[in-house]
C-alpha positions as a printed Julia matrix, in Angstrom:
404×3 Matrix{Float64}:
  13.57    5.47   -3.7
  10.57    4.96   -6.15
  12.08    7.29   -8.55
  15.32    5.52   -8.54
  13.72    2.35   -8.94
  11.68    3.52  -11.98
  14.82    4.95  -13.42
  16.53    1.58  -12.93
  13.83   -0.22  -14.76
  14.29    2.12  -17.66
  17.94    1.61  -17.98
  17.66   -2.22  -17.86
  15.16   -2.62  -20.46
  17.27   -1.91  -23.54
  19.83   -4.49  -22.29
  16.94   -7.05  -21.66
  15.83   -6.21  -25.28
  19.25   -6.71  -26.94
  19.79   -9.86  -24.82
  16.4   -11.07  -25.68
  16.81  -10.48  -29.31
  20.38  -12.18  -29.3
  19.0   -15.28  -27.43
  16.18  -15.6   -29.8
  18.52  -15.48  -32.78
  20.94  -17.81  -31.47
  18.74  -20.26  -30.07
  15.78  -20.19  -32.43
  16.0   -17.89  -35.45
  12.75  -16.88  -36.89
  11.23  -14.22  -39.34
  10.22  -11.07  -37.6
   6.51   -9.99  -38.38
   5.36   -6.48  -38.2
   6.84   -3.17  -38.78
  10.13   -1.64  -37.67
  13.79   -3.19  -37.19
  14.64   -6.25  -35.54
  15.91   -4.31  -32.25
  12.8    -2.36  -32.16
  10.68   -5.36  -32.56
  12.62   -7.17  -29.86
  12.26   -4.23  -27.73
   8.44   -4.35  -28.09
   8.26   -8.16  -27.32
  10.58   -7.6   -24.38
   8.47   -4.77  -22.96
   5.38   -6.96  -23.66
   6.87  -10.05  -21.88
   8.36   -7.96  -18.82
   4.81   -6.47  -18.1
   3.47  -10.07  -18.05
   5.85  -11.3   -15.86
   6.09   -8.33  -13.4
   2.59   -8.73  -11.63
   3.23  -11.9    -9.96
   6.76  -10.86   -8.63
   5.23   -7.61   -7.07
   3.63  -10.02   -4.52
   6.87  -11.12   -3.57
   8.86  -14.46   -4.01
   6.86  -17.52   -3.35
   6.36  -20.83   -5.06
   3.16  -19.41   -6.71
   4.66  -16.17   -8.0
   7.53  -17.89   -9.25
   5.47  -20.45  -11.06
   3.47  -17.6   -12.7
   6.44  -15.67  -13.83
   9.03  -18.26  -14.49
   7.75  -18.99  -18.21
   7.81  -15.22  -19.1
  11.29  -14.97  -17.77
  12.48  -17.73  -19.52
  11.04  -16.31  -22.75
  13.08  -13.22  -22.09
  16.43  -15.03  -21.99
  15.64  -17.49  -24.8
  17.11  -20.49  -22.77
  16.21  -24.23  -22.78
  15.54  -23.92  -19.11
  15.15  -21.47  -15.98
  14.5   -21.99  -12.26
  14.0   -19.84   -9.5
  14.76  -20.6    -6.09
  14.56  -19.15   -2.58
  17.33  -19.78    0.08
  16.41  -23.38    0.49
  14.68  -24.87   -2.49
  13.83  -24.62   -5.96
  10.59  -22.79   -6.06
   9.94  -23.58   -9.92
  11.58  -25.18  -12.87
  10.3   -24.23  -16.28
  11.87  -26.1   -19.26
  13.62  -29.28  -19.72
  16.36  -30.74  -17.52
  14.44  -30.83  -14.33
  16.52  -33.66  -13.06
  19.26  -31.02  -12.22
  17.38  -29.62   -9.33
  19.39  -31.25   -6.59
  22.8   -30.36   -8.35
  21.48  -26.41   -8.71
  20.83  -26.33   -4.92
  24.15  -27.87   -4.11
  26.05  -25.36   -6.11
  23.9   -22.43   -4.87
  25.51  -22.12   -1.29
  28.35  -19.92   -2.54
  26.35  -17.47   -4.69
  23.78  -17.22   -2.17
  26.26  -16.33    0.77
  28.19  -13.96   -1.45
  25.72  -12.3    -3.68
  27.64  -12.81   -6.57
  26.79  -14.68   -9.76
  28.48  -17.67  -11.03
  28.69  -19.88  -14.15
  29.34  -23.77  -14.07
  28.96  -26.89  -16.26
  26.56  -29.32  -15.41
  27.07  -32.96  -14.98
  24.37  -35.19  -16.56
  24.23  -39.15  -17.34
  21.35  -38.53  -19.78
  22.68  -38.51  -23.29
  19.88  -36.6   -24.85
  19.63  -33.85  -22.04
  20.31  -30.26  -23.84
  21.01  -28.6   -20.53
  24.8   -28.56  -19.81
  25.54  -25.32  -18.46
  23.87  -23.04  -15.73
  24.31  -19.35  -14.98
  23.38  -18.65  -11.41
  22.57  -14.82  -10.53
  21.32  -13.9    -6.96
  18.08  -12.03   -6.44
  18.87   -9.26   -3.79
  16.61   -6.65   -2.12
  18.56   -4.1    -0.06
  21.72   -6.01    0.1
  19.83   -9.08    1.4
  19.78  -12.15   -0.75
  16.17  -13.5    -1.48
  17.18  -16.35   -3.78
  18.56  -16.74   -7.35
  17.59  -17.01  -10.89
  19.27  -19.98  -12.89
  19.21  -20.06  -16.55
  20.23  -23.15  -18.36
  21.89  -23.88  -21.52
  23.44  -26.34  -24.03
  27.03  -24.24  -23.85
  28.59  -21.68  -21.97
  27.52  -18.18  -23.37
  28.87  -14.77  -22.33
  25.62  -13.25  -23.82
  23.75  -15.24  -21.53
  25.71  -14.34  -18.66
  25.32  -10.95  -19.15
  21.37  -11.27  -20.2
  20.72  -13.45  -17.09
  22.39  -10.76  -14.86
  20.18   -8.01  -16.09
  17.02  -10.09  -15.81
  17.92  -10.94  -12.23
  18.4    -7.33  -11.52
  15.13   -6.58  -13.27
  13.42   -9.33  -11.03
  15.21   -7.93   -7.85
  13.57   -4.48   -8.74
  10.14   -6.13   -8.61
  10.99   -7.89   -5.55
  12.03   -4.48   -4.03
   8.76   -2.83   -4.97
   7.0    -5.85   -3.57
   9.0    -5.14   -0.32
   8.05   -1.62   -0.43
   4.56   -2.31   -0.76
   4.7    -4.72    2.08
   6.19   -2.07    4.12
   3.7     0.36    3.11
   0.82   -2.01    4.35
   2.73   -2.52    7.62
   3.3     1.06    8.1
  -0.54    1.91    7.56
  -1.48   -0.99    9.99
   0.81    0.3    12.53
  -0.37    4.03   12.04
  -4.21    2.65   12.28
  -2.96    1.18   15.7
  -1.46    4.21   16.66
  -4.46    6.38   15.88
  -6.7     3.71   17.94
  -4.25    4.46   20.71
  -4.87    8.23   20.33
  -8.66    7.7    21.14
  -8.96    9.87   23.96
  -9.21    8.15   27.35
 -11.19   11.17   28.63
 -13.65   10.78   25.92
 -14.37    7.13   26.72
 -14.51    8.1    30.55
 -16.84   11.04   29.7
 -19.13    9.0    27.5
 -19.41    6.11   30.27
 -19.89    8.82   32.83
 -22.91   10.46   30.58
 -24.28    6.89   30.01
 -24.13    6.52   33.91
 -26.22    9.69   34.43
 -29.07    8.66   32.65
 -29.3     5.17   34.21
 -31.74    5.98   36.95
 -33.24    9.29   35.43
 -33.8     8.15   31.7
 -33.15    4.36   31.51
 -33.95    4.44   27.66
 -31.68    7.11   26.87
 -28.92    5.32   28.79
 -29.69    2.22   26.49
 -29.46    4.29   23.41
 -26.11    5.75   24.32
 -24.65    2.5    25.31
 -25.47    1.06   21.78
 -24.22    4.21   20.33
 -20.71    3.47   22.25
 -20.85    0.06   21.48
 -21.2     0.66   17.82
 -18.42    3.4    17.58
 -15.94    1.16   19.64
 -16.88   -1.66   17.46
 -16.09    0.14   14.44
 -13.0     1.83   15.6
 -11.3    -1.36   16.81
 -12.46   -3.77   14.13
  -9.85   -6.15   12.93
 -10.23   -6.25    9.02
  -9.73   -3.82    6.16
  -7.55   -0.84    5.75
 -10.07    0.68    3.8
 -13.67    1.4     4.52
 -16.66    3.64    2.59
 -17.44    7.21    3.25
 -20.89    6.02    4.31
 -19.56    3.78    6.93
 -17.13    6.41    8.2
 -19.94    9.02    8.42
 -21.99    6.35   10.26
 -19.34    5.82   12.9
 -19.17    9.65   13.14
 -22.71    9.75   13.83
 -22.21    7.5    16.8
 -19.53    9.67   18.1
 -21.52   12.85   17.82
 -24.51   11.34   19.47
 -22.25   10.57   22.44
 -20.75   14.32   22.37
 -24.14   15.73   21.99
 -25.24   13.75   25.17
 -22.43   15.47   27.19
 -22.58   19.0    25.79
 -26.42   19.37   24.92
 -27.34   22.43   23.28
 -23.99   23.83   23.01
 -23.22   21.92   20.2
 -24.66   21.97   16.84
 -23.71   20.0    13.79
 -24.67   20.43   10.14
 -24.49   17.68    7.59
 -24.55   18.17    4.02
 -23.9    14.82    2.12
 -24.17   13.97   -1.73
 -25.54   10.47   -1.88
 -23.45    9.66   -4.98
 -20.19   10.03   -2.82
 -21.29    7.34   -0.04
 -19.65    4.35   -1.78
 -16.51    5.94   -2.2
 -13.58    4.03   -0.54
 -11.05    5.73    1.83
  -8.57    4.66    4.18
 -10.08    3.39    7.53
 -10.75    5.83   10.36
  -9.72    8.91    8.0
 -12.45   11.35    8.7
 -13.73   10.5    12.49
 -10.1    11.84   13.76
 -10.94   15.19   12.1
 -14.3    15.52   13.29
 -12.78   14.71   17.0
 -10.16   17.36   16.46
 -13.14   19.75   15.53
 -15.09   18.82   18.66
 -11.73   19.54   20.54
 -10.93   22.86   19.24
 -14.24   23.95   18.3
 -16.07   23.06   21.87
 -13.93   21.84   24.46
 -11.42   24.7    23.58
 -14.28   27.08   24.7
 -15.29   28.2    27.92
 -18.9    27.0    28.89
 -19.99   30.63   28.95
 -18.64   31.09   25.43
 -21.82   29.86   23.95
 -22.48   27.46   21.16
 -20.24   25.63   18.88
 -21.05   24.89   15.17
 -19.57   22.11   13.28
 -20.35   21.56    9.57
 -19.52   18.34    7.68
 -19.92   18.64    3.9
 -19.32   15.54    1.17
 -19.48   16.87   -2.31
 -19.33   15.36   -5.64
 -16.32   16.8    -7.44
 -16.25   14.68  -10.68
 -13.52   12.18  -10.5
 -12.96   13.06   -6.65
 -15.2    13.43   -3.44
 -14.55   16.53   -1.61
 -15.11   16.35    1.85
 -14.76   19.66    4.18
 -15.13   19.58    8.12
 -15.28   23.22    9.51
 -15.69   24.48   12.97
 -15.92   27.98   14.63
 -13.88   27.29   17.55
 -10.42   28.22   18.92
  -8.34   27.51   15.95
  -4.67   27.15   15.8
  -1.3    28.96   15.28
  -0.56   28.07   11.49
   3.22   27.8    12.53
   2.35   25.38   15.45
   0.19   23.28   12.84
   2.96   23.14   10.09
   5.32   21.81   12.83
   2.6    19.26   13.79
   2.22   17.92   10.12
   5.73   17.74    9.91
   6.22   15.56   12.88
   8.19   18.19   14.67
   5.89   18.81   17.46
   3.71   16.4    19.74
   0.21   16.11   17.91
  -1.64   16.54   21.2
  -2.55   19.99   19.87
  -4.31   18.13   16.85
  -5.68   15.03   17.54
  -4.91   12.45   14.47
  -4.39   15.44   11.83
  -0.5    14.29   11.18
  -1.77   10.41   11.02
  -4.5    11.29    8.55
  -2.28   13.38    6.27
   0.5    10.93    6.32
  -2.0     8.13    5.25
  -3.71   10.06    2.52
  -0.27   10.77    0.98
   0.79    7.3     1.36
  -2.36    6.03   -0.22
  -3.06    8.65   -3.21
   0.06   10.24   -3.39
   1.44   13.84   -2.12
  -1.23   16.18   -3.99
  -3.82   14.5    -1.86
  -2.65   15.66    1.68
  -5.08   17.6     4.04
  -5.71   21.28    3.2
  -6.0    23.19    6.67
  -7.34   26.74    7.01
  -6.83   27.96   10.58
  -5.73   31.07   12.74
  -5.97   31.85   16.66
  -9.48   32.38   17.52
 -10.77   31.74   13.67
 -11.74   28.31   13.9
 -10.29   25.56   11.67
 -11.34   24.23    8.12
 -10.06   21.02    6.88
 -10.49   19.74    3.42
 -10.04   16.1     2.12
  -9.93   15.13   -1.68
 -10.67   11.59   -2.1
 -10.39    9.94   -5.61
 -13.32    8.01   -6.59
 -11.4     5.22   -8.05
  -7.66    4.36   -6.91
  -5.96    1.18   -7.69
  -5.63   -1.04   -4.61
  -8.01    0.78   -2.59
 -11.17   -1.49   -2.03
 -13.6    -1.03    1.13
 -14.1    -4.09    3.35
 -17.62   -5.49    3.94
 -19.98   -3.1     5.67
 -20.21   -3.5     9.38
 -23.92   -3.49   10.34
 -25.38   -3.36   14.33
 -26.39   -6.97   15.11
């Protein structure tokens, strides 16, 4: 989908440039400054103006985003006035002839319902009003009409009709990208909720049972474990922020491991090797903790009590522009074929807690090159590697949570 949208943007830009150039030559002829032909100069101006209009529209069609982009869009068309509407009202009017708002909205019912553009003369009793003709083009996303772009001019113009249509298509592409961004955000939120739901009820039960076992024999130990449990659950079920820092995620993992150690005692050993310079790196919330939980499940709970100790190592290294996080256990491992089916969504993830969820979210945030790399075999343990870019547009951690 994103490739198609990018291709559509490239295909539209030359038409926008031609329309912009013709509109500027027709409405306000002026000398072109700089190198290149007039068409090349117009193409540059179009690209520059479009780049300025795009960011507000990527936030969706609202009164604020319409206000921020309208002036740029009117520049693209070279018209005397331009307005953007939703399905109910004019969001912004840029240019002269603002008294035509009511008439424009009265004429929008047909185009908004049919999704097809329309051009019509405007009635005006103001003698010096330069706005006498309007071109309406609906703004659509996935065949749904969100509003309309209306270009107003002194006279009927076939060039304006074509140019307005192309600009409206470009605006629709930006709104579709905004819709995809919102869908991605909703998907990430839904996946975080699903991941929270996967937090093992057995882990919660076992943790509370361990805490209860210390209440009489070692009250201070019971109190410490209860605080660890409270901090872990507070972090796991927090309500704000899609992203956190590596430091906060490791802090939550420490709480989790304290509870696991209380249950399994000397059977579990953990080695941590963390480079201080990667601690501020932002990453998706609840991204590493499920990997550690998976290591415990397959590295410790998958072994019989007589099988001896299980060792889990957690390393976070500085790798230039990336942080390299590796979580490894020497437990039961997994059949690689079964693992591939889990990651592809073809099998129940019960055999790999959160692996598919974390892999999906990393790919959504950073791209397909940043999915989990998992090395495993039956009886050979499991090694999970995650690469995290230190800087990624849109990835910003929420405020750190501290124990009260």
